[in-house]
N, C-alpha and C positions, 0 to 999 in steps of 0.2 A: 595630426587626428587628434581630436578630443573622446576620450573613451567614456567618461564619466560627465552627460550632460547634465546641468544643474535642473533640469525641466524633465517631467516626463518623456520619455520616450518609448516607440516601438520598434523591436526588429524584427525583419521575420527571415526564417531561416528556409530555405529554398533548396539544399542539393538534397539530392536523393541518390543514393548507390545501393546497387543490388549484386551479389555475386553468387551465384551457383546454387541459389535459392534457400542459402546460409544466412548470409552478413547482409544484409541491412537495408530496409527501407524506412527514409526516414520522411516523412510528411511534413510537409510548411505547417510551422506551427507558428506562435505568436507569446512573448514574452515581455514585461512589464519592468521597467526599472525606474525607480521615483528616489527623490533623496533623502528619506528618512527610513531609519530602520520599520517601525510600524506601517507608514504608509505605503511601503514597499509590500507587507504582507497584505494589504487591504486592496491595493492594484492588484495583486496576484489572486486573491478570491474574486476578485470582482472581474476579470477579464475575459469572462462568457456572462453572456446577458442573463442573467437570472431574476427570478420573480419573486423572490423572499427569502430572507434568513431568519432561524428561526430562534436565534439570540445572537444578541449586540457581540461585538468581535473586538477583544483587547488582546495585545502581547505582553500586557504585564504578566510578569508570573506570580503566582500566587503567595501571601503572606507567610514569612518563612522557609520560601524556597528560592534558592538563586536562579536566576535564567541561565546563567551561567555554567551550570554544575555539569561534571562530567562525571557519568553514570554507567556501570557498564550493565545493569537491569532495572525491568521495567517497575520491579517492586520493589525497594530499597529502602537504604536508610536517607532523611533527607538532610536537606543545608544544617551547616554545623549551628545554623542561628535557632534551629527548631529544638523545643526542649521537648517535644515527645516524637516517638517512632510508631506508625501505623503498622500494627500487625499484616505478617506477612500473608496473604491469601493465595489458594489454590486458581490460577485463570482456568477457567473449562472452556475456553477456546482455543487455548494452545497447548493444554498438559496433552502428552499420548497418552493412549488409552492405558497403554501396560503398567504407565507410573502410577496413573489413577487408581488401576486394579490393586495398586501395594496400598496406596492410603488407604484406601476403602476396607480393604483386607486388616489392616491397623484398626480400623473403628469397628470391627467386629461386623462385616457386612460380604457376603459374596461376590465374589469377582463378575461375573455378569453384570453387574450392575453399572460396573464405569462402564461399556458397550450402551447400556441403555443412556445414560446421562449423556456420552459422545452424540449418541442418534437423537435425542431432545435438542442437544445444543447445534448442531451442525447439519442433519437432516431437516426436524422440523423447525427449527430457527426458533425456538420459544426467547423469552424477552424477561422471565423470570422463573426463578425455582419453584415457584409454585406450579406453574405449569406443567410440570412432568407429573404425567398423570399415574403412572406404573411407577412411581418411587416411593416408598414407604414414608409416612410421617416425620420417623424419627431421623431417617437418612437428610431428609428434606432439611429439618432444622440443623441439623448438622452441616451440610450445606451451604446453610444461610450464613452461620458462623464463620466458616473456616473456608469459604470458596467466592468467588465471583464472577461472573459473566462479563470478563473481558475488563483490562484495566486501562484503554484508552478513554478519555472522556471528550465528549463532543462538546466542542466550544462554538462552533457553529457550523451550519449546514446551509447549502445556495442551492435551490432546485429551477434548472432551466425548464425550459417550454418543452422541447425536445425529452422529458426525463431524466436529460443529463443529473447526477448529485454530484457534490464537490463539498466536499469537509475539511475540517479543522478539528485535527483531535490534541487534545493536550496531555502531556505523558506525565509520569510520576514525580519529575523533578520540575515540573512548569514547561518546558519547551513543547514548542509547536510545531505537528504537520500536517501535511494533507495528504487525501486520498480521492477520488474521482471516479465513480461508477457511468459509464457511456454504454448506452443503449442503441442498439442498431435494428433497421427495420426487418432484416432476416431474423431476430430472433436471438441474436448473439447478444453477451453481455461481457466487457471488459474492464476491469477495474486498474486504474493507474495509481501506484501504491508508490510512497518514498523509500530510501532507504537509509537515510540519514538527516539528524535534525541541523538543518542548514546545508552548507557547502564549503568548501576550500580551494574551487576550482578557479572562482574569479571571474566566469562567463559574463562581459561587460551588458549581454541583452537579459540574462535571467535574473530577475529578482531575486532567488534564493542564492545564487553567485554572490550579490553583492550583499547579503545578510552576513556572511561569512559563517565560519563553520563551529558548530557546538558540539556534536558529538555521534557518536555512530548509533544507529539502532540496532536495538539484538534481537534475533531471529524471532523471538517472540511477539516482538514487535512490529515485525513484519509479518510476518502470518497472521499476527490479529486482524490486521488490513483486511486484508482477505479472507479471513474466517469471517467477519463482519457484513462482509459484501455478499459472501456466497448463503450464510444461514438466514438474512433477510430474504434474498432472492428465492429460496427454498421454502419458507414462510408465504408467502407472496403467491408460490406457484400453487402451492396445497388450497391456499383459500382460494385462488380462483378454480380449481378444479371441483372443490363443493360447491362454490355457487353456479356452474356449470352442470354439475349433478343434481343439483337440486331446481333448474331451470330460472333462478332467478332472474338473469340478464337474459333469457329468451322466452318472456312472455309464458311459461311454464312448461316449455318447449326444451326436452332434451336434446344438446347439440350433437351432430354426429360427430365422432372421433376424428381430430384432424393427426396426422405424423408426428406434427410436433407436441401434440396432446403430452403434458407433463414434463415437459424438456425446453419450452418457449421462455421461459424466465432463470434458467439456470446461466453461473456462472464459467463463462466458457474460454476466457481470455486474460491473462496478466500483463502489464507492461511497467516494467522500473521506468518509469518516465518521472515518476513525481519530485521531490526533493534530495538533494545529496547526487552525489556519483556512486551507482552501485558497485563500479570495482574498484573504488576506494576503500569499499566494506565488504571485501571479497569473501570472507570466511563468513560473515554472518549473513550476507546474501546467499549463499552458497547452501549453507545449510536451511535456510528458509524456502529455498527453488524445493531442494529435497523435500522436505517435508509439506508443500502447498502439493506436491506432485501424490508423494506418497498417503498423507493425509486426508486428503481433500480433491484428490481423483481428477486432478487437472493436468492434462500431458504434459511434456518438454516441450513439445512443439507448439503448442500454445502459449509459451510464456517466452517474450523477449524482455532483454536487459539493453539498458542503453546507456552508453557510455562517451565520453569526448576523447576517448584514445588513450586508455590507461595499457598499454604498450605487454608489460611483465605478465599482467591480468587478462587479457585478452588471450596469449598464449596458453593460460593457465585453462582458459575455458573448455578449448579447444580435447582436454584429456579429462578434465570433472566434470562438464554438461555439455556434452558432444552434440546432443540434440537439442537443445535451448539455443531462440534465436537471437542474433546480436544484433544490436541498431548502432550504428555508429555516426556522429553527429560532427562532419565536414565542417559544410558551410564554405570555405574556402578553397581556391584550387593553389595557392602558393602560399609557403609558411609567413612570408612576411605579414599578410595579409589575415591570413589565421589566427597568428601569435596576438595579433592586435585585439581581437575577439575571445579569444580562448587562450590566456596564459598557459594553461596547461600545455600547449602545442608544444613549444619547448622544451619544458622539464621532460617531456617523452620522448624526444628526440626526434621531434617534426614528421611532416607528412613522409617523406620516404623511409623513416622506418615504422611507421603506422601502415603504411601501404603494404611491404615488407612482412610484417605480420599478417595482415589479412591473408593475402597470398598461401603461406602457410596454412594459417587458421583453415580456410576451406578445401584443401587438399587432403 
């Protein structure tokens, strides 16, 4: 059996498993495999019928930054070939309010400004510091110098006819990750986010798996993917409310309120089904999940973690994240077939150990 074809190949994942409502529902999905790293990423981005891209896409790392760097934080020293280091800035998308309070107090401002700033970023969805209307000018100038509205740089954005948004973000060390926002007709929005830059599992049907592993994402890098979509949806919702209230979309007549008014564009669900194996980055994913729940208000039952079957960390999830949904990619009913598609199957003890762990997980 040839696991790595020389031409583009599509693999359809068709296995679905549900146990007691907690473990897993895996929908049919599609992944593409190509022959080079750059073409893999291109095909991965274009696996949905999108209308346009805002900028051309490139997998090359910026000058002076190694694409294979292993960095532990989103804002850190660049590769040794770089002669200068960018000053560290406060990420307003990810800093906890209590930590921001400490910083503002050291600048001579009252602590309540931290909650105001957080509200502007996460609830109002502002895109510039100047849009924070009740923040004093002096504090705005300090924020412009020492803070940033996110560290993820948008490299490519593709938008489909149904409103799905697919993005490639460039990290501080030049690595690329993907995030997707998926709308549904009932008003729900689901964010599909990445947990690693690359992946070490080597699944033959997956473009990310064939790229190899670069590094783990930090909790902040995971959280920011969610916070960006959440704040953008909040801003869109407020704009639509203003237009509806003013009658711009109804010929001057104010529409009757609906039961979904004010909630129709809220980010409601999170799935860890982007780049990487979430349970291979367990500690950082666990921290990010707790912060998504505590700081962004998304319930644990609205969060799904997908895995190829990292058995030890599935057992940990039962204790650490009991309400978070777990999705397991089975693909095949025999160890021989599954190992051919997912080399991690053998490393994690095969189907028998996986099934036993899942039985214990749902009890």
